[in-house]
C-alpha positions in Angstrom: 161.8 -11.7 329.2 159.6 -13.5 326.7 159.2 -10.4 324.7 162.9 -10.0 324.4 163.4 -13.5 323.2 160.5 -13.1 320.7 161.8 -9.9 319.5 165.3 -11.4 319.1 163.9 -14.3 317.1 161.9 -11.9 314.9 165.1 -10.0 314.3 167.0 -13.2 313.3 164.1 -14.3 311.0 164.1 -11.0 309.3 167.9 -11.0 308.8 167.8 -14.5 307.5 165.0 -14.0 305.2 166.7 -10.9 303.6 169.9 -12.9 303.3 168.0 -15.6 301.5 166.2 -13.2 299.3 169.4 -11.6 298.4 171.0 -14.9 297.5 168.2 -16.8 295.8 165.6 -14.0 295.1 161.8 -14.1 296.1 161.0 -17.1 293.9 163.8 -19.2 295.5 162.9 -18.2 299.1 162.2 -21.3 301.2 160.9 -21.0 304.7 163.0 -24.0 305.8 166.2 -22.1 304.6 165.1 -19.0 306.5 164.3 -21.0 309.7 167.7 -22.6 309.5 169.6 -19.3 309.1 167.6 -17.9 312.0 168.0 -20.9 314.1 164.3 -21.1 314.6 161.5 -23.6 313.6 159.3 -23.0 310.6 156.1 -22.9 312.8 157.7 -19.9 314.7 157.9 -18.1 311.3 154.2 -18.8 310.7 153.4 -17.6 314.2 155.1 -14.2 313.7 154.5 -13.5 310.0 151.4 -15.6 309.2 152.9 -17.2 306.0 155.6 -16.9 303.4 153.8 -13.9 301.8 153.6 -12.2 305.2 157.3 -12.7 305.8 158.3 -11.3 302.3 155.9 -8.3 302.6 157.4 -7.5 306.0 161.0 -7.9 305.2 161.0 -6.1 301.9 158.7 -3.4 303.2 161.2 -2.7 305.9 164.3 -2.7 303.6 162.6 -0.6 300.9 161.3 2.0 303.4 164.9 2.2 305.0 166.4 2.8 301.6 164.0 5.4 300.6 164.3 7.1 304.1 168.1 7.2 303.6 167.6 8.9 300.2 165.0 11.2 301.7 167.5 12.2 304.5 170.1 13.2 301.9 167.5 15.2 299.8 166.3 17.1 303.0 170.0 17.8 303.9 170.7 19.2 300.5 167.4 21.2 300.5 168.4 22.9 303.7 171.6 24.0 302.0 170.3 25.1 298.6 171.0 28.9 298.1 171.4 31.2 295.0 175.1 30.0 295.0 174.0 26.3 294.6 175.2 24.8 291.4 174.6 21.8 289.3 177.8 20.1 290.7 176.4 20.4 294.1 173.3 18.3 293.2 175.0 15.8 290.8 176.4 13.5 293.5 172.9 12.9 294.7 171.6 11.7 291.4 171.5 7.9 290.7 174.1 6.7 288.2 174.7 3.4 286.5 178.1 2.5 288.1 177.0 3.3 291.7 177.8 0.0 293.3 176.0 0.8 296.7 172.8 1.3 294.6 173.0 -1.7 292.4 171.8 -4.2 295.0 169.2 -1.8 296.2 167.7 -1.3 292.7 167.5 -5.2 292.2 165.8 -5.5 295.6 163.3 -2.8 294.6 162.5 -4.6 291.3 161.8 -7.8 293.3 159.8 -5.9 295.9 157.8 -4.3 293.3 157.0 -7.7 291.5 155.9 -9.0 294.9 153.8 -6.0 295.5 151.5 -7.0 292.8 150.3 -9.8 295.0 150.9 -8.3 298.3 148.7 -5.1 299.0 150.4 -4.0 302.2 153.8 -4.2 300.6 152.4 -2.2 297.6 151.1 0.5 299.9 154.4 0.6 301.9 156.5 1.1 298.7 154.0 3.6 297.2 154.2 5.7 300.4 158.1 5.6 300.6 158.5 6.4 296.9 155.9 9.2 297.2 157.9 10.8 300.0 161.1 10.7 298.0 159.3 12.1 294.9 157.7 15.0 296.9 161.1 16.0 298.5 162.9 15.7 295.2 160.2 17.9 293.6 160.5 20.4 296.3 164.3 20.4 295.9 163.8 21.1 292.1 161.3 23.9 292.8 163.6 25.6 295.3 166.5 25.4 292.9 164.5 26.7 290.1 163.2 29.6 292.1 166.8 30.6 293.2 168.3 30.1 289.7 165.4 31.6 287.7 164.9 28.5 285.5 161.6 28.6 283.7 161.3 25.1 282.4 157.6 24.1 281.9 158.3 20.5 282.9 156.7 19.9 286.2 159.0 19.3 289.0 157.1 16.2 289.9 157.4 14.8 286.4 161.2 15.2 286.7 161.3 13.7 290.1 159.5 10.6 288.8 161.8 10.4 285.8 164.8 10.4 288.2 163.4 7.5 290.3 162.5 5.6 287.1 166.0 6.0 285.6 167.4 4.7 289.0 165.4 1.5 288.9 165.9 1.3 285.2 169.6 0.8 285.5 168.7 -2.8 286.1 168.5 -3.1 282.3 171.9 -1.6 282.0 173.3 -4.2 284.6 172.3 -6.9 282.2 174.0 -5.2 279.0 177.1 -6.9 277.9 178.4 -3.3 277.2 176.8 -1.3 279.8 176.8 2.5 279.8 179.0 4.0 282.5 178.7 7.1 284.7 180.9 9.0 282.2 178.5 8.0 279.4 175.5 9.0 281.6 176.7 12.1 283.3 176.4 14.4 280.1 172.9 13.6 279.9 172.3 14.4 283.7 174.2 17.7 283.4 172.0 18.7 280.4 168.9 17.7 282.2 169.8 19.7 285.2 171.0 22.6 283.3 167.8 22.8 281.1 165.2 22.0 283.8 166.6 23.1 287.1 169.5 25.6 287.1 
């Protein structure tokens, strides 16, 4: 019975911490606010997570891994369906774009997590592994599409994969622009990129 209560408390602490990070950012995260949101004491947070950094590393590591795992699943699903008839329009929806609302919060959370990872080695390792898995699957998808389409681009698939990941997080810059580029502005570049280097 004690384990269930403890795991319930841990679950509430993680949810409260994530809500606080999304509301105030990592810099504004206060353990007292997390404790109040989880209806636990601050000492209980220390018991389970060691300290504020331990809580941040645990919560952000879990969320970032989950986000990358979802992307990985979508890539693997498409990878299983790629045939000689697969065309650019089949892959385009998978590509990150500036107006993707569901990705906006994720990319800002990634930026915060990467900033925190500079001081938290375990968080850095977790993000690195998760990104590496997505990069490897994306490169595999590119290579398979190239083999089927006969594309002879000399740009390594891994380089293209990392560029796509970098573009995704780089849209945080666009989020801050007074006149941001839109999906319709960005899509011609994606189409040209895929046509030149993949299909």
